[in-house]
MIDOSE-1310 file (N, C-alpha, C; in nm, 2 decimals, decimal comma, always signed):
residues 284
mski	-4,08/+12,37/+11,43/-3,97/+12,31/+11,47/-3,99/+12,20/+11,58; -3,92/+12,07/+11,51/-3,92/+11,94/+11,64/-3,86/+12,00/+11,74; -3,86/+11,92/+11,84/-3,78/+11,91/+11,98/-3,65/+11,88/+11,95; -3,62/+11,77/+11,84/-3,51/+11,73/+11,84/-3,42/+11,86/+11,76
klli	-3,49/+11,91/+11,65/-3,41/+12,02/+11,58/-3,40/+12,11/+11,68; -3,47/+12,20/+11,75/-3,44/+12,27/+11,85/-3,32/+12,24/+11,94; -3,33/+12,10/+11,95/-3,23/+12,05/+12,09/-3,08/+12,05/+12,00; -3,05/+12,03/+11,90/-2,93/+12,04/+11,82/-2,91/+12,19/+11,79
hevf	-3,01/+12,26/+11,76/-2,97/+12,41/+11,72/-2,91/+12,45/+11,87; -2,95/+12,43/+11,99/-2,93/+12,50/+12,13/-2,79/+12,42/+12,15; -2,77/+12,31/+12,13/-2,61/+12,23/+12,13/-2,50/+12,33/+12,04; -2,54/+12,33/+11,96/-2,43/+12,39/+11,86/-2,43/+12,54/+11,88
kqar	-2,54/+12,61/+11,94/-2,53/+12,72/+11,98/-2,46/+12,76/+12,12; -2,46/+12,67/+12,21/-2,38/+12,66/+12,34/-2,21/+12,65/+12,31; -2,23/+12,55/+12,19/-2,09/+12,50/+12,18/-2,02/+12,63/+12,08; -2,08/+12,70/+12,04/-2,02/+12,81/+11,95/-2,00/+12,91/+12,06
eesd	-2,09/+12,93/+12,16/-2,03/+13,05/+12,26/-1,91/+13,01/+12,33; -1,92/+12,88/+12,38/-1,77/+12,83/+12,48/-1,67/+12,82/+12,40; -1,68/+12,77/+12,26/-1,55/+12,76/+12,21/-1,50/+12,87/+12,08; -1,61/+12,95/+12,09/-1,55/+13,06/+11,96/-1,53/+13,00/+11,84
kdtk	-1,55/+12,90/+11,83/-1,54/+12,82/+11,68/-1,68/+12,84/+11,60; -1,67/+12,83/+11,48/-1,81/+12,91/+11,38/-1,78/+12,78/+11,29; -1,72/+12,74/+11,26/-1,70/+12,60/+11,14/-1,80/+12,45/+11,19; -1,85/+12,41/+11,10/-1,90/+12,26/+11,13/-1,80/+12,17/+11,18
ngla	-1,68/+12,18/+11,11/-1,57/+12,07/+11,18/-1,52/+12,10/+11,32; -1,50/+12,26/+11,30/-1,48/+12,29/+11,42/-1,56/+12,25/+11,59; -1,67/+12,31/+11,56/-1,75/+12,25/+11,64/-1,80/+12,16/+11,69; -1,78/+12,06/+11,59/-1,78/+11,91/+11,59/-1,70/+11,83/+11,70
sylw	-1,58/+11,88/+11,64/-1,46/+11,84/+11,70/-1,43/+11,89/+11,87; -1,51/+12,01/+11,87/-1,51/+12,04/+12,02/-1,61/+11,99/+12,11; -1,73/+11,94/+12,08/-1,83/+11,88/+12,12/-1,77/+11,73/+12,16; -1,72/+11,68/+12,03/-1,69/+11,52/+12,08/-1,61/+11,53/+12,19
lyfk	-1,49/+11,63/+12,19/-1,40/+11,64/+12,31/-1,47/+11,68/+12,43; -1,55/+11,76/+12,43/-1,61/+11,78/+12,58/-1,70/+11,69/+12,65; -1,78/+11,63/+12,53/-1,87/+11,53/+12,59/-1,79/+11,41/+12,64; -1,67/+11,40/+12,58/-1,61/+11,24/+12,62/-1,53/+11,30/+12,76
edlg	-1,48/+11,42/+12,77/-1,38/+11,44/+12,87/-1,46/+11,50/+13,00; -1,58/+11,59/+12,98/-1,64/+11,63/+13,08/-1,78/+11,55/+13,12; -1,85/+11,52/+13,03/-1,97/+11,43/+13,01/-1,95/+11,27/+13,05; -1,83/+11,23/+13,00/-1,81/+11,09/+13,03/-1,92/+11,00/+12,90
feit	-1,93/+11,08/+12,81/-2,00/+11,01/+12,71/-1,93/+11,06/+12,59; -1,94/+10,92/+12,50/-1,90/+10,95/+12,38/-1,99/+10,98/+12,25; -1,97/+11,07/+12,17/-2,02/+11,07/+12,03/-1,91/+11,15/+11,95; -1,90/+11,08/+11,85/-1,77/+11,10/+11,74/-1,81/+11,24/+11,67
dksf	-1,69/+11,32/+11,64/-1,73/+11,44/+11,58/-1,78/+11,39/+11,44; -1,77/+11,31/+11,38/-1,87/+11,21/+11,27/-2,00/+11,26/+11,26; -2,00/+11,22/+11,39/-2,20/+11,23/+11,44/-2,25/+11,35/+11,47; -2,15/+11,42/+11,54/-2,19/+11,58/+11,53/-2,21/+11,65/+11,39
aryy	-2,11/+11,62/+11,33/-2,12/+11,70/+11,20/-2,24/+11,64/+11,11; -2,28/+11,52/+11,10/-2,42/+11,47/+11,04/-2,53/+11,51/+11,11; -2,51/+11,57/+11,24/-2,64/+11,63/+11,31/-2,65/+11,76/+11,26; -2,54/+11,84/+11,22/-2,54/+11,96/+11,18/-2,60/+12,00/+11,05
dayi	-2,53/+11,86/+10,94/-2,61/+11,87/+10,86/-2,73/+11,86/+10,85; -2,79/+11,77/+10,91/-2,93/+11,74/+10,88/-3,03/+11,86/+10,97; -2,98/+11,92/+11,09/-3,08/+11,98/+11,16/-3,04/+12,13/+11,14; -2,94/+12,17/+11,12/-2,89/+12,31/+11,10/-2,88/+12,35/+10,96
lggk	-2,82/+12,30/+10,88/-2,83/+12,32/+10,72/-2,97/+12,29/+10,67; -3,04/+12,22/+10,70/-3,17/+12,19/+10,67/-3,15/+12,05/+10,56; -3,11/+11,96/+10,58/-3,08/+11,82/+10,54/-3,16/+11,73/+10,56; -3,18/+11,63/+10,53/-3,28/+11,51/+10,57/-3,24/+11,49/+10,71
eiqi	-3,35/+11,47/+10,81/-3,33/+11,47/+10,94/-3,32/+11,30/+10,97; -3,23/+11,27/+11,06/-3,19/+11,14/+11,11/-3,22/+11,10/+11,21; -3,21/+10,99/+11,24/-3,26/+10,92/+11,38/-3,11/+10,94/+11,48; -3,16/+10,98/+11,60/-3,09/+11,00/+11,71/-3,11/+10,93/+11,85
qsdr	-3,01/+10,81/+11,89/-3,05/+10,74/+12,02/-3,08/+10,84/+12,11; -3,21/+10,75/+12,17/-3,25/+10,86/+12,33/-3,14/+10,88/+12,41; -3,04/+10,79/+12,43/-2,94/+10,81/+12,54/-2,83/+10,95/+12,48; -2,85/+10,96/+12,36/-2,76/+11,07/+12,32/-2,85/+11,20/+12,30
ldkm	-2,98/+11,20/+12,32/-3,07/+11,29/+12,30/-3,06/+11,34/+12,47; -3,04/+11,24/+12,56/-3,06/+11,25/+12,69/-2,91/+11,35/+12,69; -2,84/+11,31/+12,68/-2,69/+11,35/+12,72/-2,67/+11,48/+12,65; -2,73/+11,51/+12,54/-2,74/+11,67/+12,49/-2,79/+11,76/+12,56
seyv	-2,91/+11,67/+12,61/-3,03/+11,79/+12,68/-2,97/+11,81/+12,83; -2,89/+11,74/+12,85/-2,79/+11,76/+13,00/-2,67/+11,87/+12,98; -2,65/+11,85/+12,84/-2,53/+11,96/+12,82/-2,61/+12,10/+12,81; -2,70/+12,11/+12,77/-2,75/+12,24/+12,76/-2,86/+12,27/+12,89
gfrn	-2,84/+12,21/+12,98/-2,88/+12,24/+13,12/-3,03/+12,17/+13,17; -3,07/+12,09/+13,09/-3,17/+12,01/+13,13/-3,12/+11,84/+13,18; -3,21/+11,80/+13,26/-3,21/+11,66/+13,30/-3,20/+11,55/+13,22; -3,29/+11,58/+13,11/-3,29/+11,46/+12,98/-3,37/+11,54/+12,90
fsdf	-3,40/+11,45/+12,79/-3,46/+11,52/+12,65/-3,60/+11,49/+12,70; -3,66/+11,43/+12,78/-3,82/+11,41/+12,84/-3,81/+11,58/+12,87; -3,72/+11,62/+12,98/-3,73/+11,73/+13,05/-3,71/+11,86/+12,99; -3,61/+11,86/+12,84/-3,61/+11,98/+12,77/-3,70/+11,99/+12,67
srtf	-3,77/+11,86/+12,60/-3,92/+11,87/+12,55/-4,03/+11,92/+12,61; -4,04/+11,93/+12,76/-4,17/+11,96/+12,84/-4,14/+12,09/+12,86; -4,03/+12,15/+12,92/-4,01/+12,27/+12,95/-3,93/+12,39/+12,85; -3,86/+12,35/+12,77/-3,79/+12,44/+12,68/-3,87/+12,55/+12,61
vknd	-3,83/+12,66/+12,61/-3,92/+12,78/+12,53/-3,78/+12,84/+12,44; -3,77/+12,84/+12,31/-3,73/+12,93/+12,22/-3,75/+13,04/+12,28; -3,61/+13,15/+12,25/-3,61/+13,26/+12,29/-3,70/+13,38/+12,22; -3,69/+13,33/+12,07/-3,78/+13,41/+12,00/-3,93/+13,36/+11,95
essn	-3,97/+13,27/+12,03/-4,10/+13,20/+12,02/-4,20/+13,31/+12,09; -4,27/+13,34/+11,99/-4,38/+13,45/+12,01/-4,53/+13,40/+12,01; -4,54/+13,29/+11,96/-4,70/+13,22/+11,93/-4,72/+13,18/+12,06; -4,84/+13,17/+12,06/-4,98/+13,10/+12,20/-4,87/+13,16/+12,30
kttv	-4,86/+13,30/+12,31/-4,80/+13,37/+12,46/-4,91/+13,49/+12,51; -4,90/+13,51/+12,62/-4,93/+13,60/+12,68/-4,85/+13,69/+12,77; -4,82/+13,82/+12,75/-4,71/+13,89/+12,82/-4,81/+13,98/+12,94; -4,73/+13,96/+13,02/-4,77/+14,04/+13,16/-4,65/+14,13/+13,22
kisv	-4,67/+14,28/+13,21/-4,55/+14,33/+13,26/-4,59/+14,41/+13,39; -4,49/+14,39/+13,48/-4,51/+14,45/+13,65/-4,43/+14,60/+13,61; -4,48/+14,67/+13,63/-4,45/+14,83/+13,67/-4,45/+14,88/+13,78; -4,34/+14,97/+13,84/-4,34/+15,01/+13,96/-4,29/+15,17/+13,95
dkde	-4,28/+15,25/+14,06/-4,25/+15,40/+14,03/-4,11/+15,39/+13,96; -4,08/+15,47/+13,90/-3,95/+15,50/+13,81/-3,82/+15,54/+13,91; -3,86/+15,62/+14,03/-3,75/+15,66/+14,11/-3,70/+15,58/+14,23; -3,72/+15,44/+14,21/-3,69/+15,33/+14,32/-3,56/+15,29/+14,30
etlt	-3,49/+15,23/+14,41/-3,37/+15,18/+14,42/-3,31/+15,06/+14,30; -3,19/+15,02/+14,33/-3,15/+14,95/+14,19/-3,24/+14,84/+14,20; -3,23/+14,76/+14,27/-3,34/+14,64/+14,29/-3,46/+14,66/+14,21; -3,52/+14,77/+14,25/-3,68/+14,78/+14,21/-3,67/+14,82/+14,09
ekls	-3,55/+14,89/+14,04/-3,52/+14,90/+13,88/-3,53/+14,76/+13,80; -3,45/+14,65/+13,84/-3,47/+14,55/+13,79/-3,61/+14,49/+13,77; -3,67/+14,49/+13,90/-3,80/+14,42/+13,90/-3,90/+14,51/+13,80; -3,89/+14,61/+13,81/-3,98/+14,67/+13,71/-4,01/+14,70/+13,57
niii	-3,87/+14,57/+13,53/-3,87/+14,53/+13,41/-3,91/+14,41/+13,39; -3,94/+14,33/+13,46/-3,97/+14,22/+13,47/-4,10/+14,18/+13,38; -4,08/+14,08/+13,26/-4,18/+14,05/+13,17/-4,18/+13,87/+13,23; -4,33/+13,84/+13,25/-4,35/+13,72/+13,25/-4,44/+13,68/+13,13
nitn	-4,37/+13,61/+13,08/-4,43/+13,51/+12,92/-4,51/+13,38/+12,98; -4,65/+13,38/+12,98/-4,72/+13,27/+12,98/-4,76/+13,19/+12,86; -4,74/+13,05/+12,84/-4,75/+13,00/+12,70/-4,82/+12,89/+12,74; -4,89/+12,82/+12,64/-4,98/+12,70/+12,65/-4,92/+12,58/+12,71
eqhf	-4,79/+12,59/+12,73/-4,73/+12,46/+12,80/-4,74/+12,48/+12,94; -4,82/+12,58/+12,97/-4,80/+12,59/+13,13/-4,67/+12,64/+13,19; -4,61/+12,70/+13,17/-4,48/+12,77/+13,21/-4,45/+12,87/+13,16; -4,36/+12,97/+13,24/-4,30/+13,10/+13,21/-4,19/+13,11/+13,21
kmpd	-4,12/+13,21/+13,14/-3,97/+13,26/+13,12/-3,92/+13,31/+13,26; -3,84/+13,29/+13,32/-3,81/+13,36/+13,42/-3,68/+13,48/+13,41; -3,67/+13,59/+13,43/-3,57/+13,69/+13,40/-3,41/+13,63/+13,41; -3,35/+13,64/+13,33/-3,20/+13,58/+13,36/-3,13/+13,61/+13,50
fmkq	-3,15/+13,75/+13,54/-3,08/+13,77/+13,66/-3,13/+13,68/+13,79; -3,28/+13,64/+13,78/-3,33/+13,57/+13,88/-3,28/+13,40/+13,86; -3,31/+13,37/+13,74/-3,22/+13,23/+13,73/-3,08/+13,17/+13,73; -3,00/+13,30/+13,71/-2,84/+13,26/+13,74/-2,82/+13,29/+13,89
nglg	-2,90/+13,33/+13,96/-2,90/+13,33/+14,13/-2,98/+13,25/+14,20; -3,04/+13,16/+14,14/-3,15/+13,05/+14,19/-3,28/+13,11/+14,25; -3,30/+13,20/+14,19/-3,45/+13,26/+14,27/-3,54/+13,17/+14,21; -3,65/+13,09/+14,29/-3,74/+13,03/+14,28/-3,88/+13,14/+14,27
imem	-4,01/+13,05/+14,21/-4,12/+13,11/+14,23/-4,17/+13,20/+14,38; -4,10/+13,13/+14,50/-4,14/+13,20/+14,61/-4,04/+13,31/+14,62; -3,91/+13,31/+14,60/-3,84/+13,42/+14,62/-3,89/+13,54/+14,53; -3,94/+13,50/+14,41/-3,97/+13,61/+14,31/-4,10/+13,67/+14,39
alll	-4,15/+13,58/+14,43/-4,30/+13,69/+14,49/-4,25/+13,75/+14,60; -4,16/+13,71/+14,68/-4,13/+13,80/+14,80/-4,07/+13,93/+14,77; -3,96/+13,90/+14,61/-3,92/+14,05/+14,61/-4,02/+14,15/+14,55; -4,12/+14,06/+14,51/-4,22/+14,14/+14,43/-4,33/+14,21/+14,57
clvt	-4,34/+14,14/+14,66/-4,41/+14,20/+14,76/-4,31/+14,32/+14,84; -4,16/+14,31/+14,83/-4,08/+14,39/+14,86/-4,09/+14,53/+14,77; -4,14/+14,51/+14,69/-4,12/+14,63/+14,56/-4,27/+14,72/+14,61; -4,37/+14,63/+14,60/-4,49/+14,70/+14,63/-4,55/+14,73/+14,74
gnvv	-4,46/+14,70/+14,84/-4,47/+14,77/+14,98/-4,54/+14,62/+15,09; -4,57/+14,52/+15,02/-4,70/+14,43/+15,09/-4,60/+14,32/+15,19; -4,50/+14,35/+15,27/-4,43/+14,26/+15,33/-4,47/+14,28/+15,45; -4,48/+14,17/+15,52/-4,51/+14,15/+15,69/-4,41/+14,06/+15,73
fsns	-4,31/+14,10/+15,81/-4,21/+14,04/+15,86/-4,24/+13,95/+15,99; -4,14/+13,88/+16,04/-4,21/+13,79/+16,16/-4,25/+13,85/+16,28; -4,20/+13,96/+16,30/-4,27/+14,06/+16,40/-4,39/+14,16/+16,38; -4,47/+14,11/+16,26/-4,56/+14,13/+16,22/-4,57/+14,27/+16,21
kkis	-4,49/+14,34/+16,16/-4,47/+14,48/+16,11/-4,48/+14,52/+15,97; -4,56/+14,53/+15,93/-4,57/+14,56/+15,78/-4,47/+14,69/+15,76; -4,35/+14,68/+15,62/-4,31/+14,75/+15,58/-4,34/+14,80/+15,44; -4,40/+14,92/+15,43/-4,45/+15,00/+15,34/-4,37/+15,08/+15,26
ngss	-4,42/+15,13/+15,12/-4,32/+15,19/+15,03/-4,28/+15,35/+15,10; -4,34/+15,40/+15,19/-4,31/+15,51/+15,23/-4,20/+15,49/+15,37; -4,18/+15,37/+15,41/-4,11/+15,36/+15,52/-3,96/+15,29/+15,46; -3,87/+15,29/+15,56/-3,71/+15,20/+15,54/-3,74/+15,04/+15,62
fpss	-3,69/+14,99/+15,51/-3,62/+14,87/+15,56/-3,54/+14,85/+15,67; -3,54/+14,78/+15,75/-3,48/+14,73/+15,87/-3,31/+14,73/+15,83; -3,22/+14,81/+15,87/-3,11/+14,85/+15,86/-3,01/+14,71/+15,82; -3,05/+14,59/+15,92/-2,98/+14,46/+15,88/-3,00/+14,42/+15,76
fmsg	-3,13/+14,44/+15,73/-3,16/+14,37/+15,58/-3,13/+14,45/+15,44; -3,12/+14,55/+15,49/-3,07/+14,66/+15,36/-2,87/+14,63/+15,35; -2,83/+14,62/+15,51/-2,70/+14,61/+15,49/-2,68/+14,48/+15,41; -2,71/+14,38/+15,46/-2,69/+14,25/+15,42/-2,69/+14,22/+15,26
lqag	-2,78/+14,33/+15,20/-2,82/+14,32/+15,06/-2,71/+14,41/+14,99; -2,67/+14,53/+15,04/-2,60/+14,61/+14,95/-2,47/+14,61/+15,04; -2,41/+14,56/+15,10/-2,29/+14,57/+15,20/-2,19/+14,58/+15,10; -2,09/+14,69/+15,14/-1,98/+14,71/+15,05/-1,97/+14,77/+14,92
tdkk	-2,13/+14,78/+14,83/-2,11/+14,81/+14,69/-2,12/+14,95/+14,69; -2,11/+15,04/+14,84/-2,08/+15,18/+14,78/-1,92/+15,21/+14,79; -1,84/+15,11/+14,81/-1,70/+15,12/+14,78/-1,67/+15,12/+14,65; -1,52/+15,19/+14,60/-1,49/+15,15/+14,46/-1,45/+15,06/+14,40
ymyw	-1,41/+14,95/+14,48/-1,30/+14,83/+14,46/-1,32/+14,75/+14,52; -1,30/+14,60/+14,45/-1,34/+14,47/+14,55/-1,23/+14,41/+14,49; -1,19/+14,27/+14,56/-1,08/+14,20/+14,53/-1,14/+14,06/+14,56; -1,05/+13,97/+14,52/-1,11/+13,83/+14,52/-1,04/+13,76/+14,66
dger	-1,08/+13,68/+14,75/-0,99/+13,65/+14,88/-1,01/+13,51/+14,88; -1,04/+13,42/+14,73/-1,06/+13,27/+14,75/-1,20/+13,22/+14,76; -1,26/+13,30/+14,83/-1,42/+13,24/+14,80/-1,52/+13,33/+14,78; -1,47/+13,44/+14,80/-1,59/+13,56/+14,73/-1,53/+13,67/+14,73
yiat	-1,59/+13,82/+14,68/-1,51/+13,92/+14,64/-1,52/+14,03/+14,82; -1,44/+14,07/+14,80/-1,42/+14,16/+14,92/-1,45/+14,31/+14,86; -1,52/+14,38/+14,94/-1,52/+14,54/+14,89/-1,41/+14,60/+14,98; -1,33/+14,72/+14,89/-1,24/+14,79/+14,95/-1,23/+14,96/+14,88
dssf	-1,16/+15,04/+14,96/-1,18/+15,16/+14,90/-1,06/+15,19/+14,83; -0,94/+15,08/+14,85/-0,80/+15,09/+14,81/-0,81/+15,02/+14,64; -0,72/+15,10/+14,57/-0,67/+15,02/+14,41/-0,58/+14,92/+14,45; -0,51/+14,94/+14,56/-0,39/+14,80/+14,60/-0,39/+14,80/+14,75
irpg	-0,38/+14,64/+14,74/-0,38/+14,58/+14,87/-0,23/+14,53/+14,91; -0,21/+14,41/+14,85/-0,06/+14,41/+14,81/-0,05/+14,32/+14,71; +0,09/+14,32/+14,68/+0,15/+14,25/+14,55/+0,07/+14,12/+14,53; +0,06/+14,09/+14,42/+0,00/+13,97/+14,35/-0,14/+13,95/+14,38
levk	-0,22/+14,08/+14,43/-0,38/+14,05/+14,45/-0,41/+14,17/+14,36; -0,51/+14,08/+14,28/-0,58/+14,19/+14,14/-0,69/+14,24/+14,20; -0,70/+14,40/+14,22/-0,83/+14,46/+14,28/-0,90/+14,53/+14,15; -1,02/+14,52/+14,16/-1,06/+14,55/+14,03/-1,20/+14,67/+14,08
amde	-1,27/+14,73/+13,97/-1,37/+14,81/+13,98/-1,46/+14,75/+14,05; -1,57/+14,79/+14,15/-1,67/+14,74/+14,19/-1,78/+14,70/+14,11; -1,84/+14,57/+14,09/-1,92/+14,54/+14,02/-2,05/+14,48/+14,09; -2,12/+14,55/+14,12/-2,24/+14,53/+14,23/-2,29/+14,36/+14,21
hlfl	-2,30/+14,31/+14,09/-2,37/+14,19/+14,07/-2,28/+14,07/+14,12; -2,16/+14,10/+14,05/-2,04/+14,00/+14,10/-2,02/+14,02/+14,26; -2,06/+14,11/+14,35/-2,00/+14,14/+14,46/-2,12/+14,06/+14,52; -2,21/+14,06/+14,51/-2,34/+14,03/+14,61/-2,38/+13,87/+14,55
hfkk	-2,33/+13,82/+14,44/-2,37/+13,70/+14,37/-2,28/+13,60/+14,38; -2,17/+13,65/+14,31/-2,02/+13,55/+14,25/-1,99/+13,50/+14,38; -1,96/+13,31/+14,40/-1,90/+13,29/+14,53/-1,84/+13,13/+14,49; -1,73/+13,12/+14,55/-1,70/+12,98/+14,52/-1,76/+12,89/+14,64
ntrk	-1,81/+12,80/+14,59/-1,88/+12,67/+14,71/-1,76/+12,60/+14,76; -1,72/+12,65/+14,89/-1,63/+12,54/+14,93/-1,66/+12,41/+14,99; -1,79/+12,38/+15,01/-1,84/+12,25/+15,04/-1,91/+12,21/+14,95; -1,82/+12,11/+14,87/-1,84/+12,05/+14,75/-1,93/+11,91/+14,82
dtlt	-1,90/+11,88/+14,93/-1,98/+11,77/+14,98/-2,13/+11,78/+15,00; -2,14/+11,91/+15,00/-2,30/+11,94/+15,01/-2,38/+11,93/+14,88; -2,34/+11,92/+14,74/-2,36/+11,93/+14,62/-2,41/+11,82/+14,58; -2,53/+11,83/+14,51/-2,56/+11,71/+14,48/-2,67/+11,73/+14,30
vdna	-2,70/+11,66/+14,25/-2,78/+11,67/+14,14/-2,92/+11,75/+14,15; -2,95/+11,72/+14,28/-3,09/+11,78/+14,32/-3,08/+11,89/+14,35; -2,97/+11,95/+14,41/-2,97/+12,09/+14,46/-2,87/+12,16/+14,37; -2,78/+12,13/+14,30/-2,68/+12,21/+14,26/-2,70/+12,21/+14,09
lgvt	-2,78/+12,11/+14,02/-2,79/+12,10/+13,88/-2,86/+12,22/+13,81; -2,81/+12,29/+13,72/-2,86/+12,42/+13,68/-2,85/+12,52/+13,74; -2,80/+12,55/+13,85/-2,77/+12,64/+13,96/-2,62/+12,67/+13,98; -2,53/+12,60/+13,93/-2,42/+12,61/+13,95/-2,33/+12,61/+13,81
wysk	-2,20/+12,64/+13,84/-2,10/+12,65/+13,72/-1,97/+12,59/+13,80; -1,88/+12,55/+13,70/-1,77/+12,48/+13,76/-1,64/+12,52/+13,65; -1,52/+12,51/+13,71/-1,41/+12,55/+13,62/-1,30/+12,41/+13,71; -1,24/+12,38/+13,57/-1,17/+12,28/+13,58/-1,01/+12,30/+13,53
fygt	-0,93/+12,27/+13,64/-0,79/+12,33/+13,60/-0,71/+12,22/+13,67; -0,65/+12,18/+13,58/-0,52/+12,06/+13,60/-0,59/+11,95/+13,70; -0,72/+11,90/+13,66/-0,76/+11,78/+13,72/-0,84/+11,86/+13,84; -0,85/+11,96/+13,91/-0,93/+12,00/+14,03/-1,06/+12,09/+13,96
veff	-1,18/+12,06/+14,04/-1,28/+12,12/+13,97/-1,35/+12,19/+14,12; -1,35/+12,32/+14,06/-1,44/+12,43/+14,18/-1,58/+12,47/+14,13; -1,66/+12,47/+14,21/-1,76/+12,53/+14,19/-1,83/+12,66/+14,21; -1,94/+12,75/+14,15/-1,94/+12,87/+14,17/-2,11/+12,90/+14,14
tmdg	-2,12/+13,00/+14,23/-2,27/+13,01/+14,24/-2,35/+13,12/+14,09; -2,26/+13,11/+14,00/-2,29/+13,18/+13,86/-2,22/+13,21/+13,76; -2,26/+13,22/+13,63/-2,17/+13,19/+13,54/-2,07/+13,30/+13,52; -1,96/+13,31/+13,47/-1,84/+13,43/+13,44/-1,72/+13,35/+13,43
vdpe	-1,61/+13,42/+13,51/-1,48/+13,32/+13,51/-1,42/+13,33/+13,64; -1,37/+13,21/+13,64/-1,27/+13,15/+13,76/-1,17/+13,27/+13,77; -1,19/+13,31/+13,88/-1,10/+13,46/+13,95/-0,95/+13,42/+13,95; -0,93/+13,29/+13,98/-0,80/+13,23/+14,03/-0,70/+13,20/+13,92
ngke	-0,77/+13,14/+13,78/-0,71/+13,10/+13,68/-0,76/+13,13/+13,53; -0,88/+13,25/+13,56/-0,91/+13,31/+13,39/-1,00/+13,22/+13,32; -1,03/+13,09/+13,36/-1,10/+13,00/+13,27/-1,26/+13,06/+13,28; -1,30/+13,04/+13,15/-1,45/+13,05/+13,13/-1,52/+12,93/+13,21
lrkt	-1,59/+12,97/+13,32/-1,70/+12,84/+13,38/-1,80/+12,80/+13,28; -1,81/+12,65/+13,32/-1,90/+12,61/+13,24/-2,05/+12,53/+13,29; -2,13/+12,50/+13,28/-2,24/+12,47/+13,37/-2,25/+12,36/+13,41; -2,25/+12,32/+13,53/-2,23/+12,19/+13,58/-2,35/+12,06/+13,51
tsfi	-2,27/+11,96/+13,52/-2,35/+11,83/+13,47/-2,34/+11,75/+13,57; -2,48/+11,68/+13,55/-2,49/+11,57/+13,63/-2,33/+11,48/+13,64; -2,29/+11,46/+13,55/-2,16/+11,39/+13,53/-2,06/+11,43/+13,61; -2,04/+11,58/+13,62/-1,97/+11,66/+13,68/-1,96/+11,66/+13,87
ldky	-2,11/+11,64/+13,88/-2,15/+11,65/+14,01/-2,11/+11,49/+14,07; -2,18/+11,40/+14,01/-2,13/+11,26/+14,05/-1,98/+11,25/+14,07; -1,90/+11,32/+13,98/-1,75/+11,27/+13,98/-1,69/+11,39/+14,09; -1,71/+11,49/+14,12/-1,62/+11,54/+14,17/-1,72/+11,64/+14,29
agkp	-1,83/+11,63/+14,31/-1,90/+11,65/+14,46/-1,97/+11,56/+14,52; -2,06/+11,62/+14,64/-2,11/+11,50/+14,71/-2,02/+11,44/+14,79; -2,07/+11,35/+14,89/-1,96/+11,30/+14,98/-1,84/+11,19/+14,91; -1,72/+11,23/+15,00/-1,62/+11,16/+14,96/-1,67/+11,00/+14,97
kdsv	-1,58/+10,93/+14,88/-1,63/+10,77/+14,85/-1,58/+10,73/+15,00; -1,50/+10,75/+15,06/-1,42/+10,65/+15,19/-1,50/+10,72/+15,29; -1,57/+10,85/+15,29/-1,66/+10,87/+15,39/-1,79/+10,77/+15,39; -1,83/+10,79/+15,28/-1,98/+10,72/+15,27/-1,95/+10,57/+15,30
evee	-1,81/+10,51/+15,29/-1,80/+10,38/+15,32/-1,82/+10,35/+15,46; -1,73/+10,44/+15,55/-1,72/+10,46/+15,69/-1,86/+10,44/+15,75; -1,96/+10,55/+15,68/-2,08/+10,59/+15,71/-2,18/+10,42/+15,72; -2,13/+10,35/+15,61/-2,22/+10,24/+15,59/-2,17/+10,11/+15,72
């Protein structure tokens, strides 16, 4: 399958998940509006419909301008089409692949249970698939290596004391990792989830059952001025509500308005994040 065809499939797959539409015209209309309003780049619904006919239904393939390929690649989370072509791996791709499974003892803690099911797929394009829970929380190669060391007991902290499987982690480390997850409920305080034992705090405040993953990893970024394409693209999601854009550390739903979050694009970062224009002018 050509890279262009792979890209078109991914574009319509994501549009189907975001819009709940499943017809060619419905998806084409959704993509046209999304690209226009959220990416600042217009591709007509008729063009998207033609791409659908050519690459989804198997018609005669057509030429697509390079700037459109770049923008569609950005829509599905890549910097441009070159980046997509170089790094994208289809989920069901099984050829030219070596699988390495890392296993640990069955009676480990929750974090260990997640790591015990890690499968690293090494392809002939010299890259591998990282587990979703790591990608969503911005864990890179070094962080993954550290986690693997924690599981196998091969960790040396700054005080040169090695922590083995038979000994306890420092209380501050474990409390920082699992703080509050033993409580039954949690509520959103405007920036992150707060743990509580009470099912009611005050009127107008929604208290929900403890979700360990959300509690530990879902946060709003309150310093938009620190976000750039280099540090936020691909690892942040955003909510746009009445012209106001908020950024979050993982995918999900904006707790304040119930809107589904979207993967952050370079256009959104350039327009709504980074240093305010007036502050940049003052510095200059």
